N, C-alpha and C positions, 0 to 999 in steps of 0.2 A: 481563466480559474485555474488554484492549483489545485497539484495532484487531489490531496485529504479532500476538499471540496471534491474535485470530480469524483474520487470514492465515497465519497457520503450518500450518494444515493446509493439504494440497496441494485435497484436495476441495469446500473452500468459496473458496479463491484460483478455481478453475473454475467453482464456478457466481457468484461476481464477475464474473470476464471476459463467461459467457457473458448474465447479464442483463448487463453493459452492448453490450455487442451489438446484443441481441437487443431491451432496450425493455425494456420490463413483460412480467414474465411469472408465469402463476399458480406454486401450488407441485409441481403436479400436471404441466404444462410441463419445465419444471426437470426431475424428476425422472426422467422418459422419456429424459431426459441419461445417466444415470447407473443402473448398476447395483447399486446399495445399493434398501434398503425404503426403502417412501415415510419410514416413521420416521424414519430414520437422517436421510434430506435434513429429514425436518420441526425435525428435532435441529440439522443445520445449519444452516437461517436462519431458527433461535431466536437461533442466537452470532450471528450475519448482523449479526440485528437490533438485541442485546443490545451486541454493538459498535460502533452506531451507524454500519454499512457500506450497510445494506439497509437500507429500508423496504416495512411492509406495508398496506396496504388493504384495506378487505373488499367483496368486489362479490356477492352476494345469498351464495352458496353458497364461492363460489370467496377464492382470497388468492392478490394480484398484488401480487410482489416484483421495487422497481426500486431503483435508486442509489439511498443517502442524498448527498446534495448536500453536505451538512455533516461528514460522516463522513467524504465525501472529501473538505474542502478541508482539513482533518485531517493526515492522511497526504501531499496537496498542500505542506500550511507546515513539514511537518517537512523535507522532502525538500528543498524550497529551503531549510531555516534546514543541514541537512548542504553542501548542494551551497555554501552560501555561506562555509561553514566548510574546504571544502577549499580555496576561492579563495586566504580566507587564509592559512590553509599552505601556500597554493605558495606567495605574496609572501614569508613567513617564511621556507623554503626556500631561496630564488630569493637573496632577501634573506642570508640567512648564508654562504649558496657564495661567495657576488659580495665579501663581506669572509672569506671564506678564502684567496680567487685573490690577492685585496691584500695580503694580510696574505705570504703565500706569492711573492708579487711584490717585498713589504718587502723578504722576508729574500734573495730573490736580489741584490740591488742591495747588502745589505752587505758 
């Protein structure tokens, strides 16, 4: 599952925000913040790991989750690309508007 599909779910977005704010958390610490069963949270965590948004390390019996920088970088790159295209399209829109004004002015002068 890709990052955007994983983040389409409200609970998974909330988990990512929680881990981003609090730092490294155990699965049980994450689970306590939600009114879902531990297996349900475990499934959400699995999806977030598979989408490379979270990483997990084992510490004895505990599984600790943190943000996966490479997955976050991928999202950031995509957002940057979208923002770049928006700027380009805004410039094109401005240029086309200018051409329309110039044509309208040229018609008025005839």
